Backbone as XML, in Angstrom:
<?xml version="1.0"?>
<chain id="A" units="angstrom">
  <residue number="1" name="MET">
    <atom name="N" x="0.993" y="-1.091" z="-0.205"/>
    <atom name="CA" x="0.008" y="0.127" z="0.023"/>
    <atom name="C" x="0.963" y="1.248" z="-0.043"/>
  </residue>
  <residue number="2" name="LYS">
    <atom name="N" x="0.570" y="2.075" z="-0.693"/>
    <atom name="CA" x="1.072" y="3.599" z="-0.686"/>
    <atom name="C" x="0.287" y="4.670" z="-1.127"/>
  </residue>
  <residue number="3" name="LYS">
    <atom name="N" x="0.671" y="5.603" z="-0.649"/>
    <atom name="CA" x="-0.189" y="6.907" z="-0.732"/>
    <atom name="C" x="0.432" y="7.837" z="-1.864"/>
  </residue>
  <residue number="4" name="ASN">
    <atom name="N" x="-0.626" y="8.219" z="-2.794"/>
    <atom name="CA" x="-0.517" y="8.864" z="-4.024"/>
    <atom name="C" x="-1.451" y="10.146" z="-3.927"/>
  </residue>
  <residue number="5" name="LYS">
    <atom name="N" x="-0.738" y="11.419" z="-3.656"/>
    <atom name="CA" x="-1.581" y="12.462" z="-3.587"/>
    <atom name="C" x="-2.816" y="12.213" z="-2.617"/>
  </residue>
  <residue number="6" name="SER">
    <atom name="N" x="-3.912" y="12.344" z="-3.291"/>
    <atom name="CA" x="-5.275" y="11.850" z="-2.425"/>
    <atom name="C" x="-5.731" y="10.469" z="-2.425"/>
  </residue>
  <residue number="7" name="PHE">
    <atom name="N" x="-5.063" y="9.574" z="-2.881"/>
    <atom name="CA" x="-5.427" y="8.278" z="-3.080"/>
    <atom name="C" x="-4.646" y="7.255" z="-2.312"/>
  </residue>
  <residue number="8" name="ILE">
    <atom name="N" x="-5.096" y="6.343" z="-1.809"/>
    <atom name="CA" x="-4.165" y="5.280" z="-1.135"/>
    <atom name="C" x="-4.221" y="4.018" z="-2.296"/>
  </residue>
  <residue number="9" name="ILE">
    <atom name="N" x="-3.366" y="3.812" z="-2.738"/>
    <atom name="CA" x="-3.217" y="2.701" z="-3.609"/>
    <atom name="C" x="-2.741" y="1.174" z="-2.923"/>
  </residue>
  <residue number="10" name="PHE">
    <atom name="N" x="-3.671" y="0.454" z="-3.254"/>
    <atom name="CA" x="-3.535" y="-1.062" z="-2.600"/>
    <atom name="C" x="-3.198" y="-1.865" z="-3.645"/>
  </residue>
  <residue number="11" name="ASN">
    <atom name="N" x="-2.104" y="-2.653" z="-3.414"/>
    <atom name="CA" x="-1.587" y="-3.560" z="-4.341"/>
    <atom name="C" x="-2.563" y="-4.756" z="-4.592"/>
  </residue>
  <residue number="12" name="GLU">
    <atom name="N" x="-2.269" y="-5.440" z="-5.736"/>
    <atom name="CA" x="-3.300" y="-6.462" z="-6.150"/>
    <atom name="C" x="-3.553" y="-7.587" z="-5.284"/>
  </residue>
  <residue number="13" name="ASP">
    <atom name="N" x="-2.658" y="-7.815" z="-4.530"/>
    <atom name="CA" x="-2.897" y="-8.862" z="-3.298"/>
    <atom name="C" x="-3.960" y="-8.454" z="-2.518"/>
  </residue>
  <residue number="14" name="PHE">
    <atom name="N" x="-3.858" y="-6.843" z="-2.020"/>
    <atom name="CA" x="-5.011" y="-6.637" z="-1.223"/>
    <atom name="C" x="-6.318" y="-6.652" z="-1.861"/>
  </residue>
  <residue number="15" name="TRP">
    <atom name="N" x="-6.522" y="-6.249" z="-3.023"/>
    <atom name="CA" x="-7.836" y="-6.620" z="-3.746"/>
    <atom name="C" x="-8.266" y="-7.973" z="-3.782"/>
  </residue>
  <residue number="16" name="LYS">
    <atom name="N" x="-7.302" y="-8.705" z="-4.277"/>
    <atom name="CA" x="-7.673" y="-10.312" z="-4.333"/>
    <atom name="C" x="-8.132" y="-10.865" z="-2.993"/>
  </residue>
  <residue number="17" name="ASN">
    <atom name="N" x="-7.474" y="-10.591" z="-1.995"/>
    <atom name="CA" x="-7.762" y="-11.216" z="-0.765"/>
    <atom name="C" x="-9.050" y="-10.444" z="-0.154"/>
  </residue>
  <residue number="18" name="TYR">
    <atom name="N" x="-9.616" y="-9.086" z="-0.230"/>
    <atom name="CA" x="-10.902" y="-8.577" z="-0.165"/>
    <atom name="C" x="-11.897" y="-9.067" z="-0.877"/>
  </residue>
  <residue number="19" name="ILE">
    <atom name="N" x="-11.612" y="-9.535" z="-2.380"/>
    <atom name="CA" x="-12.726" y="-10.006" z="-2.897"/>
    <atom name="C" x="-12.970" y="-11.370" z="-2.311"/>
  </residue>
  <residue number="20" name="HIS">
    <atom name="N" x="-11.797" y="-12.233" z="-2.235"/>
    <atom name="CA" x="-12.060" y="-13.476" z="-1.756"/>
    <atom name="C" x="-12.912" y="-13.571" z="-0.455"/>
  </residue>
  <residue number="21" name="TYR">
    <atom name="N" x="-12.675" y="-12.823" z="0.233"/>
    <atom name="CA" x="-13.018" y="-12.529" z="1.532"/>
    <atom name="C" x="-14.669" y="-12.381" z="1.630"/>
  </residue>
  <residue number="22" name="ASN">
    <atom name="N" x="-15.169" y="-11.222" z="0.613"/>
    <atom name="CA" x="-16.529" y="-10.929" z="0.414"/>
    <atom name="C" x="-17.162" y="-11.934" z="-0.389"/>
  </residue>
  <residue number="23" name="ASP">
    <atom name="N" x="-16.491" y="-12.713" z="-1.368"/>
    <atom name="CA" x="-17.156" y="-13.749" z="-2.329"/>
    <atom name="C" x="-18.108" y="-14.629" z="-1.572"/>
  </residue>
  <residue number="24" name="MET">
    <atom name="N" x="-19.215" y="-14.626" z="-2.111"/>
    <atom name="CA" x="-20.431" y="-15.455" z="-1.719"/>
    <atom name="C" x="-20.999" y="-15.036" z="-0.359"/>
  </residue>
  <residue number="25" name="LYS">
    <atom name="N" x="-20.500" y="-13.793" z="0.263"/>
    <atom name="CA" x="-20.823" y="-13.419" z="1.707"/>
    <atom name="C" x="-21.625" y="-12.205" z="1.538"/>
  </residue>
  <residue number="26" name="ASN">
    <atom name="N" x="-20.926" y="-11.215" z="0.825"/>
    <atom name="CA" x="-21.543" y="-9.809" z="1.001"/>
    <atom name="C" x="-21.354" y="-9.324" z="-0.407"/>
  </residue>
  <residue number="27" name="VAL">
    <atom name="N" x="-22.622" y="-9.030" z="-1.073"/>
    <atom name="CA" x="-22.822" y="-8.641" z="-2.626"/>
    <atom name="C" x="-22.534" y="-7.070" z="-2.450"/>
  </residue>
  <residue number="28" name="ARG">
    <atom name="N" x="-22.891" y="-6.250" z="-1.321"/>
    <atom name="CA" x="-22.811" y="-4.864" z="-1.222"/>
    <atom name="C" x="-21.355" y="-4.488" z="-1.398"/>
  </residue>
  <residue number="29" name="ASN">
    <atom name="N" x="-20.514" y="-5.039" z="-0.543"/>
    <atom name="CA" x="-19.014" y="-5.087" z="-0.479"/>
    <atom name="C" x="-18.514" y="-5.230" z="-1.814"/>
  </residue>
  <residue number="30" name="LEU">
    <atom name="N" x="-18.806" y="-6.177" z="-2.675"/>
    <atom name="CA" x="-18.128" y="-6.611" z="-3.725"/>
    <atom name="C" x="-18.609" y="-5.362" z="-5.003"/>
  </residue>
  <residue number="31" name="VAL">
    <atom name="N" x="-20.034" y="-5.022" z="-4.743"/>
    <atom name="CA" x="-20.204" y="-3.842" z="-5.583"/>
    <atom name="C" x="-19.220" y="-2.674" z="-5.454"/>
  </residue>
  <residue number="32" name="LEU">
    <atom name="N" x="-19.125" y="-2.362" z="-4.012"/>
    <atom name="CA" x="-18.235" y="-1.232" z="-3.679"/>
    <atom name="C" x="-16.867" y="-1.240" z="-4.230"/>
  </residue>
  <residue number="33" name="ILE">
    <atom name="N" x="-16.305" y="-2.597" z="-4.204"/>
    <atom name="CA" x="-15.083" y="-2.822" z="-4.411"/>
    <atom name="C" x="-14.769" y="-2.512" z="-6.182"/>
  </residue>
  <residue number="34" name="ASP">
    <atom name="N" x="-15.947" y="-3.194" z="-6.667"/>
    <atom name="CA" x="-15.907" y="-3.003" z="-8.152"/>
    <atom name="C" x="-15.980" y="-1.595" z="-8.432"/>
  </residue>
  <residue number="35" name="GLU">
    <atom name="N" x="-16.667" y="-0.814" z="-7.913"/>
    <atom name="CA" x="-16.562" y="0.642" z="-8.068"/>
    <atom name="C" x="-15.379" y="1.623" z="-7.833"/>
  </residue>
  <residue number="36" name="ALA">
    <atom name="N" x="-14.716" y="0.990" z="-6.844"/>
    <atom name="CA" x="-13.389" y="1.532" z="-6.373"/>
    <atom name="C" x="-12.324" y="1.254" z="-7.481"/>
  </residue>
  <residue number="37" name="ILE">
    <atom name="N" x="-12.382" y="-0.042" z="-7.858"/>
    <atom name="CA" x="-11.438" y="-0.323" z="-8.816"/>
    <atom name="C" x="-11.735" y="0.400" z="-10.171"/>
  </residue>
  <residue number="38" name="LYS">
    <atom name="N" x="-12.829" y="0.456" z="-10.514"/>
    <atom name="CA" x="-13.258" y="1.187" z="-11.824"/>
    <atom name="C" x="-12.803" y="2.722" z="-11.599"/>
  </residue>
  <residue number="39" name="LEU">
    <atom name="N" x="-13.222" y="3.282" z="-10.389"/>
    <atom name="CA" x="-12.732" y="4.602" z="-10.232"/>
    <atom name="C" x="-11.044" y="4.779" z="-10.462"/>
  </residue>
  <residue number="40" name="TYR">
    <atom name="N" x="-10.258" y="4.055" z="-9.865"/>
    <atom name="CA" x="-9.019" y="4.084" z="-9.787"/>
    <atom name="C" x="-8.448" y="3.828" z="-11.157"/>
  </residue>
  <residue number="41" name="LYS">
    <atom name="N" x="-9.095" y="3.095" z="-11.914"/>
    <atom name="CA" x="-8.437" y="2.750" z="-13.308"/>
    <atom name="C" x="-8.762" y="4.013" z="-14.109"/>
  </residue>
  <residue number="42" name="LYS">
    <atom name="N" x="-9.803" y="4.871" z="-13.802"/>
    <atom name="CA" x="-10.330" y="5.969" z="-14.649"/>
    <atom name="C" x="-9.210" y="7.101" z="-14.316"/>
  </residue>
  <residue number="43" name="VAL">
    <atom name="N" x="-8.711" y="7.202" z="-12.797"/>
    <atom name="CA" x="-7.987" y="8.070" z="-12.550"/>
    <atom name="C" x="-6.436" y="7.842" z="-12.779"/>
  </residue>
  <residue number="44" name="ASP">
    <atom name="N" x="-5.948" y="6.582" z="-12.856"/>
    <atom name="CA" x="-4.679" y="6.134" z="-13.167"/>
    <atom name="C" x="-4.894" y="5.579" z="-14.476"/>
  </residue>
  <residue number="45" name="LYS">
    <atom name="N" x="-4.667" y="6.019" z="-15.598"/>
    <atom name="CA" x="-4.945" y="5.332" z="-16.945"/>
    <atom name="C" x="-3.887" y="4.113" z="-17.177"/>
  </residue>
  <residue number="46" name="SER">
    <atom name="N" x="-2.609" y="4.447" z="-16.309"/>
    <atom name="CA" x="-1.619" y="3.514" z="-16.545"/>
    <atom name="C" x="-1.585" y="2.248" z="-15.614"/>
  </residue>
  <residue number="47" name="SER">
    <atom name="N" x="-2.784" y="2.139" z="-14.847"/>
    <atom name="CA" x="-2.944" y="1.192" z="-14.024"/>
    <atom name="C" x="-3.105" y="-0.282" z="-14.597"/>
  </residue>
  <residue number="48" name="ASN">
    <atom name="N" x="-2.556" y="-1.268" z="-14.171"/>
    <atom name="CA" x="-2.657" y="-2.576" z="-14.639"/>
    <atom name="C" x="-3.553" y="-3.543" z="-13.731"/>
  </residue>
  <residue number="49" name="LEU">
    <atom name="N" x="-4.155" y="-2.895" z="-12.986"/>
    <atom name="CA" x="-5.131" y="-3.612" z="-11.777"/>
    <atom name="C" x="-6.053" y="-4.628" z="-12.743"/>
  </residue>
  <residue number="50" name="LYS">
    <atom name="N" x="-6.028" y="-5.867" z="-12.345"/>
    <atom name="CA" x="-7.035" y="-6.867" z="-13.095"/>
    <atom name="C" x="-8.499" y="-6.646" z="-12.699"/>
  </residue>
  <residue number="51" name="ASN">
    <atom name="N" x="-9.421" y="-7.255" z="-13.534"/>
    <atom name="CA" x="-10.702" y="-7.077" z="-13.455"/>
    <atom name="C" x="-11.222" y="-8.041" z="-12.151"/>
  </residue>
  <residue number="52" name="PHE">
    <atom name="N" x="-10.449" y="-9.259" z="-12.021"/>
    <atom name="CA" x="-10.709" y="-10.169" z="-10.803"/>
    <atom name="C" x="-12.152" y="-10.739" z="-11.253"/>
  </residue>
  <residue number="53" name="GLU">
    <atom name="N" x="-12.527" y="-10.853" z="-12.466"/>
    <atom name="CA" x="-14.085" y="-11.640" z="-12.780"/>
    <atom name="C" x="-14.888" y="-11.039" z="-11.652"/>
  </residue>
  <residue number="54" name="LEU">
    <atom name="N" x="-14.998" y="-9.800" z="-11.258"/>
    <atom name="CA" x="-16.031" y="-9.243" z="-10.166"/>
    <atom name="C" x="-17.258" y="-9.227" z="-10.631"/>
  </residue>
  <residue number="55" name="GLU">
    <atom name="N" x="-17.635" y="-9.129" z="-11.954"/>
    <atom name="CA" x="-19.225" y="-8.828" z="-12.277"/>
    <atom name="C" x="-19.541" y="-10.282" z="-11.998"/>
  </residue>
  <residue number="56" name="LYS">
    <atom name="N" x="-18.943" y="-11.431" z="-12.282"/>
    <atom name="CA" x="-19.318" y="-12.866" z="-12.199"/>
    <atom name="C" x="-19.590" y="-12.955" z="-10.634"/>
  </residue>
  <residue number="57" name="LYS">
    <atom name="N" x="-18.557" y="-12.747" z="-9.928"/>
    <atom name="CA" x="-18.611" y="-12.972" z="-8.557"/>
    <atom name="C" x="-19.956" y="-11.922" z="-7.812"/>
  </residue>
  <residue number="58" name="ILE">
    <atom name="N" x="-20.230" y="-11.035" z="-8.360"/>
    <atom name="CA" x="-21.243" y="-10.417" z="-7.874"/>
    <atom name="C" x="-22.471" y="-10.898" z="-8.276"/>
  </residue>
  <residue number="59" name="HIS">
    <atom name="N" x="-22.702" y="-11.386" z="-9.249"/>
    <atom name="CA" x="-23.847" y="-12.046" z="-9.937"/>
    <atom name="C" x="-24.094" y="-13.262" z="-9.107"/>
  </residue>
  <residue number="60" name="GLU">
    <atom name="N" x="-23.050" y="-14.038" z="-8.886"/>
    <atom name="CA" x="-23.283" y="-15.213" z="-7.934"/>
    <atom name="C" x="-23.515" y="-15.039" z="-6.580"/>
  </residue>
  <residue number="61" name="THR">
    <atom name="N" x="-22.975" y="-13.986" z="-6.109"/>
    <atom name="CA" x="-23.053" y="-13.654" z="-4.465"/>
    <atom name="C" x="-24.570" y="-13.065" z="-4.558"/>
  </residue>
  <residue number="62" name="GLY">
    <atom name="N" x="-24.990" y="-12.243" z="-5.290"/>
    <atom name="CA" x="-26.422" y="-11.681" z="-5.339"/>
    <atom name="C" x="-27.421" y="-12.660" z="-5.389"/>
  </residue>
  <residue number="63" name="LEU">
    <atom name="N" x="-27.061" y="-13.355" z="-6.374"/>
    <atom name="CA" x="-28.235" y="-14.663" z="-6.402"/>
    <atom name="C" x="-28.141" y="-15.500" z="-5.259"/>
  </residue>
  <residue number="64" name="ASP">
    <atom name="N" x="-27.045" y="-15.854" z="-4.597"/>
    <atom name="CA" x="-27.016" y="-16.583" z="-3.299"/>
    <atom name="C" x="-27.816" y="-15.649" z="-2.110"/>
  </residue>
  <residue number="65" name="ALA">
    <atom name="N" x="-27.349" y="-14.302" z="-2.172"/>
    <atom name="CA" x="-28.053" y="-13.618" z="-1.130"/>
    <atom name="C" x="-29.597" y="-13.543" z="-1.143"/>
  </residue>
  <residue number="66" name="ILE">
    <atom name="N" x="-30.082" y="-13.618" z="-2.451"/>
    <atom name="CA" x="-31.528" y="-13.682" z="-2.727"/>
    <atom name="C" x="-32.038" y="-14.851" z="-2.155"/>
  </residue>
  <residue number="67" name="LYS">
    <atom name="N" x="-31.537" y="-15.880" z="-2.476"/>
    <atom name="CA" x="-32.193" y="-17.367" z="-2.137"/>
    <atom name="C" x="-32.006" y="-17.345" z="-0.622"/>
  </residue>
  <residue number="68" name="LYS">
    <atom name="N" x="-31.035" y="-16.810" z="0.183"/>
    <atom name="CA" x="-30.918" y="-16.925" z="1.450"/>
    <atom name="C" x="-31.924" y="-15.787" z="2.223"/>
  </residue>
  <residue number="69" name="GLY">
    <atom name="N" x="-32.516" y="-14.999" z="1.403"/>
    <atom name="CA" x="-33.653" y="-13.768" z="1.880"/>
    <atom name="C" x="-32.547" y="-12.716" z="2.447"/>
  </residue>
  <residue number="70" name="GLU">
    <atom name="N" x="-31.487" y="-12.303" z="1.985"/>
    <atom name="CA" x="-30.655" y="-11.454" z="2.476"/>
    <atom name="C" x="-30.747" y="-10.095" z="1.711"/>
  </residue>
  <residue number="71" name="LEU">
    <atom name="N" x="-31.050" y="-10.374" z="0.413"/>
    <atom name="CA" x="-31.422" y="-9.323" z="-0.414"/>
    <atom name="C" x="-32.928" y="-9.108" z="-0.787"/>
  </residue>
  <residue number="72" name="LYS">
    <atom name="N" x="-33.563" y="-8.033" z="-0.342"/>
    <atom name="CA" x="-34.894" y="-7.980" z="-0.597"/>
    <atom name="C" x="-35.229" y="-6.575" z="-1.183"/>
  </residue>
  <residue number="73" name="ASN">
    <atom name="N" x="-36.429" y="-6.627" z="-1.641"/>
    <atom name="CA" x="-37.319" y="-5.583" z="-2.206"/>
    <atom name="C" x="-36.303" y="-4.532" z="-2.911"/>
  </residue>
  <residue number="74" name="GLU">
    <atom name="N" x="-36.069" y="-3.354" z="-2.390"/>
    <atom name="CA" x="-35.380" y="-2.380" z="-3.348"/>
    <atom name="C" x="-33.927" y="-2.936" z="-3.677"/>
  </residue>
  <residue number="75" name="ALA">
    <atom name="N" x="-33.221" y="-3.518" z="-2.656"/>
    <atom name="CA" x="-31.970" y="-3.870" z="-2.966"/>
    <atom name="C" x="-31.861" y="-4.708" z="-3.994"/>
  </residue>
  <residue number="76" name="LEU">
    <atom name="N" x="-33.002" y="-5.662" z="-3.903"/>
    <atom name="CA" x="-33.139" y="-6.877" z="-5.169"/>
    <atom name="C" x="-33.258" y="-6.244" z="-6.565"/>
  </residue>
  <residue number="77" name="LEU">
    <atom name="N" x="-34.214" y="-5.245" z="-6.473"/>
    <atom name="CA" x="-34.457" y="-4.538" z="-7.707"/>
    <atom name="C" x="-33.247" y="-3.830" z="-7.990"/>
  </residue>
  <residue number="78" name="ASP">
    <atom name="N" x="-32.350" y="-3.059" z="-7.335"/>
    <atom name="CA" x="-31.284" y="-2.601" z="-7.685"/>
    <atom name="C" x="-30.327" y="-3.758" z="-8.454"/>
  </residue>
  <residue number="79" name="PHE">
    <atom name="N" x="-30.312" y="-5.017" z="-7.816"/>
    <atom name="CA" x="-29.413" y="-5.886" z="-8.433"/>
    <atom name="C" x="-29.917" y="-6.327" z="-9.735"/>
  </residue>
  <residue number="80" name="ILE">
    <atom name="N" x="-31.325" y="-6.624" z="-9.946"/>
    <atom name="CA" x="-31.612" y="-7.247" z="-11.270"/>
    <atom name="C" x="-31.780" y="-5.945" z="-12.170"/>
  </residue>
  <residue number="81" name="GLU">
    <atom name="N" x="-31.651" y="-4.940" z="-11.886"/>
    <atom name="CA" x="-31.717" y="-3.683" z="-12.912"/>
    <atom name="C" x="-30.351" y="-3.710" z="-13.522"/>
  </residue>
  <residue number="82" name="ASN">
    <atom name="N" x="-29.285" y="-4.098" z="-13.007"/>
    <atom name="CA" x="-27.956" y="-3.833" z="-13.518"/>
    <atom name="C" x="-27.731" y="-5.223" z="-14.624"/>
  </residue>
  <residue number="83" name="GLU">
    <atom name="N" x="-27.927" y="-4.875" z="-15.730"/>
    <atom name="CA" x="-27.789" y="-6.155" z="-16.559"/>
    <atom name="C" x="-26.471" y="-6.651" z="-16.854"/>
  </residue>
  <residue number="84" name="ASP">
    <atom name="N" x="-25.332" y="-5.777" z="-16.672"/>
    <atom name="CA" x="-24.083" y="-6.328" z="-16.828"/>
    <atom name="C" x="-23.836" y="-7.302" z="-15.549"/>
  </residue>
  <residue number="85" name="ILE">
    <atom name="N" x="-24.664" y="-7.235" z="-14.504"/>
    <atom name="CA" x="-24.301" y="-8.220" z="-13.239"/>
    <atom name="C" x="-25.358" y="-9.474" z="-13.188"/>
  </residue>
  <residue number="86" name="TYR">
    <atom name="N" x="-26.640" y="-8.835" z="-13.399"/>
    <atom name="CA" x="-27.836" y="-9.938" z="-13.172"/>
    <atom name="C" x="-27.760" y="-11.079" z="-14.550"/>
  </residue>
  <residue number="87" name="PHE">
    <atom name="N" x="-27.309" y="-10.517" z="-15.607"/>
    <atom name="CA" x="-27.489" y="-11.276" z="-16.717"/>
    <atom name="C" x="-26.061" y="-12.197" z="-17.225"/>
  </residue>
  <residue number="88" name="LYS">
    <atom name="N" x="-24.976" y="-12.147" z="-15.973"/>
    <atom name="CA" x="-23.736" y="-12.485" z="-16.195"/>
    <atom name="C" x="-23.769" y="-13.905" z="-16.551"/>
  </residue>
  <residue number="89" name="ASP">
    <atom name="N" x="-24.434" y="-14.780" z="-16.272"/>
    <atom name="CA" x="-24.465" y="-16.181" z="-16.292"/>
    <atom name="C" x="-24.705" y="-16.458" z="-17.971"/>
  </residue>
  <residue number="90" name="ARG">
    <atom name="N" x="-23.679" y="-17.229" z="-18.269"/>
    <atom name="CA" x="-23.562" y="-17.571" z="-19.762"/>
    <atom name="C" x="-24.937" y="-18.148" z="-20.348"/>
  </residue>
  <residue number="91" name="LYS">
    <atom name="N" x="-25.628" y="-18.844" z="-19.604"/>
    <atom name="CA" x="-26.816" y="-19.427" z="-20.278"/>
    <atom name="C" x="-28.043" y="-18.289" z="-20.580"/>
  </residue>
  <residue number="92" name="TYR">
    <atom name="N" x="-27.757" y="-16.831" z="-20.086"/>
    <atom name="CA" x="-28.591" y="-15.897" z="-20.172"/>
    <atom name="C" x="-27.819" y="-15.023" z="-21.193"/>
  </residue>
  <residue number="93" name="GLU">
    <atom name="N" x="-26.922" y="-15.247" z="-21.840"/>
    <atom name="CA" x="-26.209" y="-14.177" z="-22.718"/>
    <atom name="C" x="-27.295" y="-14.162" z="-23.889"/>
  </residue>
  <residue number="94" name="ASN">
    <atom name="N" x="-27.217" y="-12.851" z="-24.547"/>
    <atom name="CA" x="-28.223" y="-12.491" z="-25.810"/>
    <atom name="C" x="-29.706" y="-12.867" z="-25.393"/>
  </residue>
  <residue number="95" name="LYS">
    <atom name="N" x="-30.194" y="-12.955" z="-24.055"/>
    <atom name="CA" x="-31.396" y="-13.163" z="-23.782"/>
    <atom name="C" x="-32.134" y="-11.923" z="-22.975"/>
  </residue>
  <residue number="96" name="LYS">
    <atom name="N" x="-33.280" y="-11.848" z="-23.043"/>
    <atom name="CA" x="-33.931" y="-10.866" z="-22.075"/>
    <atom name="C" x="-34.703" y="-11.421" z="-20.994"/>
  </residue>
  <residue number="97" name="ASP">
    <atom name="N" x="-34.603" y="-12.854" z="-21.000"/>
    <atom name="CA" x="-35.490" y="-13.296" z="-20.023"/>
    <atom name="C" x="-34.694" y="-14.097" z="-18.790"/>
  </residue>
  <residue number="98" name="ARG">
    <atom name="N" x="-35.238" y="-14.278" z="-17.509"/>
    <atom name="CA" x="-34.374" y="-15.051" z="-16.469"/>
    <atom name="C" x="-35.811" y="-15.862" z="-15.709"/>
  </residue>
  <residue number="99" name="THR">
    <atom name="N" x="-35.413" y="-16.854" z="-15.066"/>
    <atom name="CA" x="-36.312" y="-17.343" z="-14.426"/>
    <atom name="C" x="-37.075" y="-16.639" z="-13.254"/>
  </residue>
  <residue number="100" name="LEU">
    <atom name="N" x="-38.154" y="-16.655" z="-12.726"/>
    <atom name="CA" x="-38.762" y="-16.017" z="-11.735"/>
    <atom name="C" x="-38.327" y="-16.339" z="-10.319"/>
  </residue>
  <residue number="101" name="GLU">
    <atom name="N" x="-37.400" y="-17.359" z="-10.071"/>
    <atom name="CA" x="-36.865" y="-17.568" z="-8.713"/>
    <atom name="C" x="-36.257" y="-16.407" z="-8.016"/>
  </residue>
  <residue number="102" name="VAL">
    <atom name="N" x="-35.833" y="-15.713" z="-8.631"/>
    <atom name="CA" x="-35.267" y="-14.192" z="-8.095"/>
    <atom name="C" x="-36.306" y="-13.458" z="-7.504"/>
  </residue>
  <residue number="103" name="LEU">
    <atom name="N" x="-37.629" y="-13.567" z="-7.775"/>
    <atom name="CA" x="-38.593" y="-12.808" z="-7.273"/>
    <atom name="C" x="-39.049" y="-13.428" z="-5.831"/>
  </residue>
  <residue number="104" name="ASN">
    <atom name="N" x="-38.495" y="-14.536" z="-5.427"/>
    <atom name="CA" x="-38.854" y="-15.154" z="-4.045"/>
    <atom name="C" x="-38.268" y="-14.081" z="-3.042"/>
  </residue>
  <residue number="105" name="GLY">
    <atom name="N" x="-37.246" y="-13.111" z="-3.398"/>
    <atom name="CA" x="-36.652" y="-12.053" z="-2.805"/>
    <atom name="C" x="-37.482" y="-10.788" z="-2.275"/>
  </residue>
  <residue number="106" name="ILE">
    <atom name="N" x="-38.667" y="-10.905" z="-2.816"/>
    <atom name="CA" x="-39.569" y="-9.833" z="-2.732"/>
    <atom name="C" x="-40.484" y="-10.121" z="-1.457"/>
  </residue>
  <residue number="107" name="ASP">
    <atom name="N" x="-40.398" y="-9.258" z="-0.261"/>
    <atom name="CA" x="-41.191" y="-9.445" z="0.946"/>
    <atom name="C" x="-42.488" y="-8.627" z="0.738"/>
  </residue>
  <residue number="108" name="LEU">
    <atom name="N" x="-43.558" y="-9.344" z="0.417"/>
    <atom name="CA" x="-44.610" y="-8.368" z="0.389"/>
    <atom name="C" x="-45.135" y="-7.826" z="1.474"/>
  </residue>
  <residue number="109" name="GLU">
    <atom name="N" x="-44.811" y="-8.251" z="2.550"/>
    <atom name="CA" x="-45.381" y="-7.671" z="3.881"/>
    <atom name="C" x="-44.685" y="-6.576" z="4.078"/>
  </residue>
  <residue number="110" name="THR">
    <atom name="N" x="-43.282" y="-6.199" z="3.668"/>
    <atom name="CA" x="-42.700" y="-4.821" z="3.844"/>
    <atom name="C" x="-42.523" y="-4.134" z="2.703"/>
  </residue>
  <residue number="111" name="VAL">
    <atom name="N" x="-43.330" y="-4.158" z="1.582"/>
    <atom name="CA" x="-43.286" y="-3.494" z="0.168"/>
    <atom name="C" x="-43.828" y="-2.037" z="0.728"/>
  </residue>
  <residue number="112" name="ASP">
    <atom name="N" x="-43.070" y="-1.120" z="0.109"/>
    <atom name="CA" x="-43.742" y="0.275" z="0.639"/>
    <atom name="C" x="-43.653" y="1.060" z="-0.819"/>
  </residue>
  <residue number="113" name="ASP">
    <atom name="N" x="-43.961" y="2.400" z="-0.857"/>
    <atom name="CA" x="-44.480" y="3.165" z="-1.979"/>
    <atom name="C" x="-43.047" y="3.470" z="-2.843"/>
  </residue>
  <residue number="114" name="LYS">
    <atom name="N" x="-41.845" y="3.276" z="-2.173"/>
    <atom name="CA" x="-40.554" y="3.387" z="-2.849"/>
    <atom name="C" x="-40.417" y="2.226" z="-3.741"/>
  </residue>
  <residue number="115" name="PHE">
    <atom name="N" x="-40.662" y="1.106" z="-3.200"/>
    <atom name="CA" x="-40.666" y="-0.032" z="-3.988"/>
    <atom name="C" x="-41.468" y="-0.207" z="-5.305"/>
  </residue>
  <residue number="116" name="TYR">
    <atom name="N" x="-42.711" y="0.420" z="-5.128"/>
    <atom name="CA" x="-43.705" y="0.381" z="-6.209"/>
    <atom name="C" x="-43.093" y="1.420" z="-7.388"/>
  </residue>
  <residue number="117" name="GLU">
    <atom name="N" x="-42.491" y="2.512" z="-6.706"/>
    <atom name="CA" x="-41.958" y="3.692" z="-7.821"/>
    <atom name="C" x="-40.869" y="3.098" z="-8.622"/>
  </residue>
  <residue number="118" name="LYS">
    <atom name="N" x="-39.882" y="2.429" z="-7.745"/>
    <atom name="CA" x="-38.752" y="1.686" z="-8.487"/>
    <atom name="C" x="-39.194" y="0.636" z="-9.508"/>
  </residue>
</chain>
């Protein structure tokens, strides 16, 4: 790790370990890691930081979180709204359809106006 002006630059091993730690456990952290890496690559064009197959890891972790009931309502809609992540599974390439299993994550008892608007 080193400090570069207003950024702290973490080496590739840090990102790899942090991703591994969150894989299949915390979809929100994986999304934030993905955003941080993309921002860093945008700021430092010479960066050769890998992608780490994050979109696929986010996809799988998100689906697992839905099955476990950890991702509900608005968070679920945010997840399925992102086509780069939600349609990442190869069997859904070039398709606009998915199974309805993901809708099990909607908790009808707690649905509010914000959910309906979204």
